[in-house]
N, C-alpha and C positions, 0 to 999 in steps of 0.2 A: 404276359406272353404265354399263350395257351397252345399246347401241342394236340393236333388232331391226327390220329393214326390213319395211315392208308389202309384201304379195305383189303388189299392183297398181302398185307403184312410186311411190305418192303421198307417201311419206315414211317415218317410222319412229316406234316407241314406245321409250321408255327405261325399263328395269327397274332397280331398285336391289336388289342382293343381296350378302349376305356369303358366299354359297356358289357362286361362279361355276363350280366344277368339276362341279356337278350339272346344268348347263344342257344337257348331252347328253341328259338324260331329260325335258326340258320337253315337255309335250303341249298347252299352252295359255298364253295371256297373259290375265290377268283384270283387269278394271277395275270400279270401284264404279258401279252403275247411277245413282247420284246425281251422278257426275262429269259436268260439262258436256261433256266430250269423248266420252262414251260413245255418244251418239246417232249421231254422225258415223262412228264406228268399228264400229257394229253390223253384223254379217255379214261383216266383213273378216277376213283372215288375215295372219299374218306368216311370213316365211321364217326358220327358226332358223339363225343363223350357224354355221359350221363343219360342222354336221350336214346342212343343206339340207332339213330336214323342214318341211313346211307345216303350221302349227298355227293354230287359231282364236283370235280374241279373244272372250272370254266376259265376262258381267257377273255379279258376285257381291258381296254386301254385306259379305263378310269383308275386302275390300281396304280398306286405310287410305288415305284421300285426302290428297294433298299439302297441307301448310299450314305454311310456314316460321315463322309467328307463333304456332303452337299451343304449348300447354304440354305436349303429349304428345310424347315423344322420337321415336316412330315416325313421327308426322305431319311432324315437322320434317325428316326425312331421306328421306321417301317421295317417289316420283314419281307415284303414283297408278296405276301399272301393276305387276302382280305376275306374275313367272314362276311357272308352276304345274308342279311336279315330283312327281306323285303317289307315285312309288316311293321318294322320299327325303326326305319331310317329312310329318309327321302331319296338319298343317293342309291341306296340298296334297292329301293323300289324301282328306280329307273333301270338298274342292272337287271332286275328280275323281269321287267318288261322286255328288255332286249334278248334275254335268253329263255323266256317262257318258263320261269321258275315258279314252283308252288309258293303260296303266301300263307304263312302260319302265324296267327295272332296269339301270343302267349301271355297277354296281360289283360286285366280287367280295366274298367274305366277309371279306377282309382290307382292304376299303375302297379297293382299287386300281381304276382304270377298266378295265372288262371288257366284252367282247362275248359272254360265255358265259352270261349270266343273263337274256336277254330282249331285248337290243339287237342288232338285225341291220341290214342295209342301211347298212353303215359307209361313209361318204364318204371320198374321198382325203384331204380336210382333217382328218377326224376320226381316221384311222388312227394317226397318230403319238402320239396321246394314250393308246392302248390300253396297259395295263400300268403306267402312271404311278401313283404314290401320289396320294392325294387332295390332299396338300399340294403336290406338284410339279405336279399337273394344275391346281390353282388358279392358280399362278403362270403356267403356260404359256397358260392360257385368256386371262388378262388381257393377256399379251404379244401373243397373236394378235389380240385385239380392237383393241389399240392400233395394231398394224401395219396392220390393215384399216381404220383410221379410224373404228371403231365404239365406241371407249372414250370416253365423254363426260367422266367425271371419276372420281377416287378420293378418298373422304373417310374420315377416322377415325371410328369408331363403337364405343362400348363397349356390350357386351350380354352376357347370360348364356348360356353354353354348357354343357350337361350333360356331366359327366365320369364315367367309371367309377370307383367307389370303390376298386376293386382295382388296375386298371392305370393309373389317373389320366390316361387319354387321352380326347379328346372322343368321345362316343357318336355312332355313325352310324346314323340310321334306314335300315333295309334291308328290302326286300320279300322275304319268305320264306314257305314253307308252315309253318303252325303248327296245333296242335290247340286247340280252344276248347270251353268249357262255355257253353251257351246261357243265360247268367244273366238275359237279358231275358225269358225264358219266365215266364209267370205262376206256374208251379209252383215257381219259385225266387224271382224278384224279388217277385211279388205275395204269396207266402207269407211272405217276410221282412217285408214292410210290415204285413201283417195280424197278425203276431205282436206288434206293439207295443201297449202299453196305450193305450186311447183317450185318456186324459188327458195323454199325452205326445206326441201327434201333432197336426198342424194342416194344414188345407187339403188333405186327401186326398180323392179322389173316393170315392163310396160303395162301389164294388166293391173298393177297397183298404183299407177300414176293417175292423177286427176283426169277425168274425161268430161263428157258433156252433161252428165246426170245432175239433177238438182242437188246443190250443196257441194259438189266436187270442187276442190281447189280454193275454197273460201276461208279455211281456218288459218289464222295467222297468230304466231306466238311472238311475244316481246318480253324480254330480250330473245333474239332469234335463236340463240344456242339451245333453248329449251325445246325447240321443234325437233331437234335431234333426239332428246330424251323421249319425247312422245313417239317418234318413229321407231326407235329401238325397242321400246316396250311392245309395240304392236307386231314388230317383226318376230319377236321371240315369245309372244303371248301364249299362255296355256288356257285350257278351259277353266272357268272360274267357279270355285266352290262357293255357293251362296247360302248354305244352311249353317246356322249357328246354334249351339246348345246354351242359350242364355234365357234368363227369366223374362226380359223385356224385348220387345220388337214386334214387327209385323209377322204374325204366325203364318207359316206356309199353308195355303188352302188345299191341302192334299189329305185324303183319308185312305188308310191302308188296312189290309187284312191278309193274314197268312192262312192259306187253305191247302188241302190236298190237291195234287195236280189233277186238273180236269181237262180232257181233250177239247180243243177248239174253243177255248175261253175267249170271248170277244168283248164282254162288257157292254153288250148292245143296249141293255136297259138303261145304263148310265149315259152312253153317248147319245141315245135318242132323246134323253132329257136335257141335253146341252152341255154335259160334262165331258172332260177329256179322260181317257182310260189308257192305262198301260199295265203290262204284266211281265214279271221276270221270274225265272226259276232260281231257287236258292239251294234245293237239294233234288235228288232224283224223284222224291215223292212230294215236294212242296213247292208252291209258288207264292209270290206276293203280288196282290192286285192293288193298284193305286188309282184313285179317282180324284181329279182336280176339279173343284167346284167353282165356277165363275161367279162374280157378284151379280146381284139381281139386275143391275142395269145392262149387263152383257147378256144374261139369260133371256131377258124379255125382247132383245133385239135379234137373238140367234135364230137361224133357220133350223128348227128341230122338229123331229117327228112327234115327240111327246111334250105338249105344252101344259100338261096338267100340274106339273110341279114347279113351284117357285124355289128360290134359293133355300129357304127354311125347310120346305117339304123335302127337297132333295137330300139335305143333310140328315134330316130325320130318318128318311128311308135307308140311307147308307148305314147309319149307326144301328138301325134295327137289324141290318144284315151282318152285323159284327165288325163293321169298319170303325176305326178310331182315327182321330185327327193326328197327323204328324206333330210331335211336340216342338220341333225345331222352329226357329224364327229366321227371317231373312237377314242376311248380312246387311248392316246399316248402309253400306255403299250401294247395295241393290236399290234400296228405297231412295237413297240420295240420287241415284242415276236417273230416276223418274222425276226428280224435283222440277226441272224446267217445264214439265208438262202437267204433272199431277197437281201442282199448286194452283193451276189455272183451269181446273175443271176437266182435264183430259181423263178418259176418252170421250165423255159425254157432257160437255159444258151445259147443255140444255137441262140436265137434271139438277144443276146448281145455278139458279138464276143470277146469283151474285158474281159468278165467274164468266158469264157470257161476254164474249168479245176480248177477254184477256189473252187467250191463246193466240189469236190473230194479231193482237197488238204487240205482244212481248215475247213471242217465240217465232223467229230468233230475236234475242236481245243483242245489243252491240258488243258488250264486254263482260268477260268473267275475270275477276281479280282474285288470285289465289296463291298458295305457297307451292314451292317446287316438289315437296314430298307427296302431294296428292295429285300430281299430274296423272299417275297411274291409277290411283284409287278412285278419283272422282272425274277429272276431266275426260279421261278415256271412256269411262262408262256412260257419262252423259252424252258424249258424241255418238257412241255406238247405239244407245237406246233411242235417242232422238231421231237419228237417221233411219233406224229400223221402223219406228212407229209413225214417223211424220213424213213419209215419202221422200227420204233423202235429206230433209231439211236439217240444218245445223241448229243447235240450241243457242249458239253465240258465234259471232264472227271473229272476235279477237280474244286472246287469252293473255293477260298480263301477269307475269310471275314476279311478285314483289320480293324484296330482300327480307331476310330474317334479322330482326333486331336482337343482338346479343348484349350481354353485359360487358363491362370493361375487361373481364378475364376471358372473353370469348365463349361464355356459357349461355345456353338458352335461358331466357327469363322464365321463372316458374314460381308459383306460390310457395311450394315446399322449400325452395332455396331462399325465399324472401328477397330475391334480386331483381324483382320487377319494379316498374314505375307506374303508379296509379295516375291515370290522366287527371283525376280530380285534384291530386296533389300538385301537379304541374300547372293546372289552371289557377290554383290558389297562389302558387309562388311566382309564376311567370305570365300567366294569362293564356286564354284559349287560342288566340291568334299566334302567339309566340310558339306554343306547342305545335300547332298545325303547320306553320311555316318550317320549323326545324325538321319535322317528320318528312315533309315533302322534300326538303333539301337532302335528307339522308337516303331518299329512295333512289339509289344508284343502280347501275347494271350489275354490281357485284352480288355474290350469293348472300353474304352476311355483312352487316354493319354493326359496329360496336358503339355502345352507349355507356360510358362510365357512370356508375350509380353512386351518388353521394347521399348524405343524410342531412336532414334539417334538425338542428338542435331544438328540442321541445321547450327550452327555456328562453333562448334569445332569438330564434328564427334564423340563425346563421347556418349557412350550408358548410358542411365539412366532410372530409374524406374519412370514412369509418375505419376502425380497426378490423382487419380480416383474419379469419382462421381457415384451416383446411379440414374438411370433414373426413370421416373414415372412408367415404366413397371417392375422395379426391376433389371434391367441389370447394371452390373458394367462396366463402360466405362472410357476411358481416357478423362479428362476434355477437352473441345474444345480448350482452350488456355493453353499453357504450357510455363514455364519459363526456360531459359537456366540454367543448374546447375552451370555454371562458371560465369554467369552474369545475375542475376534475372531481370535486366531491359530489357533484350532482350527476345522477345516473339516469339513463333511459334505455329502453328496449329496442332491439332491431326487429324488423319484420321476420327475420329468420328465427329468432328466439321464440316469437309467438307462434310461428307456423309449425314448429316441431314440438310445441307444447312444453318447452323448458320452463316458461313462466307466463304469467298474465300481467297486462299493464295495470298499474295502480297510479294514484295521485302522486305518490312519492317517486315512482319510476314509470313515467308515461311512455307510450309508443312513439318513436320518432318516425316521421314521414321520410320516404325516399324521394330524391330529386336527382337532377343531372345538370351539370354545367353546360351540356350540349344545347340546352334551351336558352342560354344567355343570348346567343346571336339573334334568335327570333324575337326576344324581348327588346333588345337594342334596336332592331330593325323597325319594330312596331312603334317604339317611342320616337325614332327618327322621322317616320312618316307623319305621326301625329303632330309633332312640333313643327315640321316643315309646312304642313298644310295650314296649321293655325297661323303661322307667320305670314304665309302667302295670302290667306284670306284677309288678314289684318291689313295688308298692303292694298288689297283690292276693295276694301270697304269704302263705299261712297263713290267708286269709279262710275262714270257715266257710261251708258250702253253704247257700244260701237255698232252703229246701224249697218255699216257696209262690211260685208264679209272680207276677211283679210286675205289678200293674194300673197302667197308665200314668196313669190319672186321679188316682191317689193318690201318684204319684212327685213328686219335687221339681221346682221350676220349670225348673232347668237340665237335668234329665233329660227332662222333657217336651219341652224345646226341641230337644235333640239327637235325640230320637226323631222329632220332626217334620222336622228337617233330613235325617235319614236317609231317611225316607219320600219326601221331595221329591227327594233325590239319586237314589234308585233309579229313580224315574219319569223323570227327565231322562236318566239313563244308558240306560235301555231305549229311549226315543225316539231317542237318538243312534245306538244300534246298529241299530235298525230302519231308519233313514234314512242309514246309513253315514257319519255325521258323527263321525269318530273324533277329530278335534281337540276337538269339543265334549265327548266322553267324557273325554279327558285333562284338559281345563281344568276341567270340573266336578269330577272326582275330586280334582284338585289343590286346588281351593278347599275341598272338604269335608274332606279329610284334614288339610291344612296349617292352614287358617284355623279351621274349625269344631271339629274334634276336638282338634288339638294346641294351638293358640293360645288357644282359648276354653274348650272343655269341660274339658280336663285341668287348666287353671289354675283354673277356677271350682270344681271339686270337691275340690281339694287339702285344704281345711280340714274337709270333712264326710265324705270317703270312708271313713276308717277306722271311723267309728261308724254307717255306714248300709249294712246288708246289701243293701237294695234298690238303692242306688247302685252297690255292687260288682257286682251282677248286671247292671245297665245298662251299666257300663263294659266288662265282659266281652263282652256282646252287641254293643256298638258296635265293639270291636276285631275280633270274629269277622266281623261284616258288612263291615267296612272291608277286611279281607283278601280276602274273597270278591269284592268290587267291584274291588279293585286287581289281583287275580290275572291277568286277561287281558292287562294291560299290563306288570306286573312279576311274572312267575311265580316267579322264583327266590327273591327275598327273602321273598315272602309264603309260599311253601311252607316255607322254613326257619323262619319265625316261627309257622306254623300249629299244630304240636303243642304248643308252649308256651302259646299262647292257649287252646287247648282244655283244657289242664290247669288254667289259671287261672280258667276260667269257674265261677261259683258258682250260677247260676240262670237261669231263663227269663223272657222278657218276653211277656206276653199280647199277641197281635197281630203278633208278629215271628217268622216261621218260619225257623229256622236249624238244620236237621237236621245231626246230627253226621256226620263222615266222617274216616277215618284219613288220607286224602290230600286236600289242598285242591283238587287238579286234578279230583277226582271229587265234590267237594262241590256241593250244589245252590245255585242262585242265591237270594239272600235275598228273602223275600216280606214286605212290610210292609202291614198292614191300614190302610185309610183312616182308622181311628180314631186312628192315631198322628199323622196330619198335621193338627195343630191350628194354624190360621193366626193365631189370636189370640195364642197363646204366642210364635210366631215374630215377630209384629209388636211385642209388648212387649219381647222380648229385643233386637230391633234398636234400639228406642228406648233401652233401658237401656244397650246397648253403645255407642251414640253418646255418652251421658253419660259412660261410662267413658273413652272416647277423649279427650273434652274435658278430663276431670280429669287423665288421664295426660299430655296435652300441657302442661297448666298446671304439673304437677309437674316435667316436664322443663325447662320454661323457667325455673323457680325453683331448679333443681338440687336437688330434694328427694331425700334418700337413699331407696333402695328400701324399706327396712323401717320408715321413719318413718311413723307413722299420722297422718292429718289429719282434720279435721272438715268436715262438709257441712251447710249451712243452706239449706233449700229450701222453696218453697211447698208447700201440701198436695197438689196433683196430682202433683208430682214425687216427694214422699215416698211417695205411694201406689204409684207405679211402682216405686220402689226396694224397697218392702216386698213387692210381688208378685214381684219378681225373687229373693226369698228368699236374700239375702246375696251374690248374684253381683256387684252393684255394689261393695259394700264390699270383697269379696275382691280383685277385679281392679283397683280403683283405690286400695286402701290407705286406706279410710275407716274410722276407728275410732269416730266419733260422728256421729249424725244428729239434727238439731234443726230446729225451725221457723225460717223465715227471720228472724223477729223477734228470735230469740235470738242472732243473729250478733254477734260481738265488733266492736269498733271497727275493728280491722285484719283485713280479709278481702278475698280476691280474687274478683271477680264473674265469672260465666260466663253467656253467653246460651244458654239451652236451651229450644227449642220456644216461644219468645216470652216466657219467664219468666227472671227473674234468680235464679241459683243462686250462693251464696257458699261459698267454701272458705277455711278458716282453719287455722292450725297448719302452714303450709308452711315458714316459717322464723321466726326470732325477730322480724325486722322485714322487712316486705315491701319489695321493690325497686320503689318507685313508678314510676321511669322505665321499668323493664322492663315493668311492668303497663300503663303508658300506651302503650308501643310495641305490646304485644300487642293491646290493644283497638283501637288505631288501625288496625292491619292487618286486624283482624276487621271493622271498620266498612267499610274499603275493599273487602274480599272480599264482604261482603253487598251493598254498593252495586252492585258489578259483577254479582252474581247477579241482583239485582232488575232491572237494566237488560236483562240477557239474557232473563229471563222475559217482561218487558213487551214487548221487541222481538218475541218469538215471538207473543205474544197479540195484538199490534197488526198482525200480518201476516195478511191475509184468506186467503192461500194456505194458511197453516198451520192456521188455525182451521177452515176449510171442508174441507180435504182430509185432515188427520190424523185418526187414530182418536179418537172422542169420549173414550175412556178416557184417552188420552195427553194430550188438551187439558185434561181435568179434573185430571189429575195435575200439569200445568204450573201451573194456577191454584192448586192446593193448595201447591205449592212456593213460589210467589210470596208467598202470604200468610204462610207460615212464615218465609221470608227477611225479610219486612218486620217481623215480630214480633221476630226475632233482631236485626235492625238497631236497632229501638227499644230493646231490652234492652242491647245493646252501647253504644249512644249514651248511655243513662242511666248505665251503669257508668262510662263515660269522663268524663261530666260530674261524677259523684260524686268522682272522683279530683282 
């Protein structure tokens, strides 16, 4: 806490700072205009200690007022007075602009205190500080203030300081000359905002809404929330600093020289030769001239007065006149912003024959897939540049922002932490398709997704959860040395141990590969498809061709159902692709292949397939369509199965377009006519399958052997449903006899189905009464809880009034059904 004396000798103000070494560049002290002390200090100055500079007290609402009782950390340590150093703090720079303050740079490029970059009039007290590092100067300044009786106190304060990710030292704000792009110009900022689709923006003034210009209103983000991030960035955008002091990059094509001021300097010699010229005054006696030299392709097309110099001659002439090339390079994002154009020959594709036609074909492209953190760095700049240089045209129409894959601890995967997963290791352990399917399934609308990282034992190939440690930086990483889960005496190294150089792999202590159990589901799904298709092809082997296309209306119930499910699945998948909902694509595909095709359809048609040419044609078509739908996420296994499925097909299905193709990768997407989507069949199948599930559960509870046939005794409505299902219920639940409920034997187990009682007999020689009582008691409890839940919803005005009417109606229907099931279960329990 440093005391700055008032110029009139009436006292002092105390500033709180964590950067005392920058006080040499202070050009004001700021106070909040709402501070009670502001009025008495208005118009006064302070004398800057050590330096002797007289600086004003200004009022600015950026200043945090002192409040020891505040919940805000800054207010707790603030004095209400802020030292303003425009050359060495971004916020102070903004204050300086608002109040037209002088800017005094007191540091060199190495952050040492210097009088060579704008600080003159060095006092005798200040001179000993010249040449000190910022760290040494910080200590010496505090010592000076303490010796002068101007150090009020020193308090500990924890705060964030930006560090270079390469050198790991604190970043020093430093005033320097840089090149900028005028991003705030309407031709860039405004054009970028007008590019957004109107349904994805909010609260924009009319002049920034999409109009009729080329490219307006065509840019779409998925997920849609990222459109807001893009909009907010451009609403608050600043001019873009594009020069970088790096060794590598595209060097800025500008030549400069500093000369004595010359009246009416125009640079006519250089502009006549096709270059761009600018001049700026740096002192009363000196100016800096800058000449931007275009590449030869631009020069030879330019309308210029002097055509005698090409690019090389122009540069030679400049350097002969004392000009030197600017050593800075372009920001990498400047070069990247040109990527959609420059990679395809822009601006003169004819100069590069291999690029001719590419710009017309691929600009704009359809989709950019990227991460959320470079919406501002890359997406924004590509849109601005492409629209500016390509007559308003967008570089792409859709922007898909993918989720970030984190490890199981929520940390970004990185080589230095050894917590990443090498795709080659996953291909080795699970297969390429398993990896691809799982990653697609993980691509949700959320910002981040977690993937727990396991390790593979180098000795047994067994996956195991490694031992974790916490680094000094707080990261959770696998301990450098791991023990084999099967033999703790055998050791192996983690990727983290190798990455940080703790040790190197040896034959005695090999490097363990990383893996993740997340990929198990993809592996199981791929195996399920492989086995199911092989089984189906085996059943179709030798089947005669079905020369007449199959009319779906005449097909069996289960064939009509699978056709309807296929029609529905295709529609859901198409919507998922259109909206970049890849996890929906994967989940829908999984449900259709695993549940509908494998577990239900293949099981249901086993008894009838061999004698039904129409069903053989349907099975072949379903396999064909399934491989087409699955190919985008599992390309290798589906391509391997494709020729075998094509050979096994026996006929066509009317309304299902599946044109042949030697390669699945070139096959057309399946097209299903709306006539295939029969909702009545789907509804009846779902009802019938519910009955199947209940019978299977009952069989399992009574430990009935899989091949043992049982009898079902049901009321007329249930029997009608079973008959409409054309044998599906009997096949899947092992029912050998169907009778009216009145014909049930004395020993029969009851089921509650859709409010009716269905009885099953022949489970065992003697029914386990106690087991039946337990089962029915649990069913009564389950239905009672369901009824309470439904009634709770329907008794809630917020739900009834705000939920969709269809949803409320469905809740009422489920309530009535649950009540009927409860009555049936209660009656069955009473009968026992």
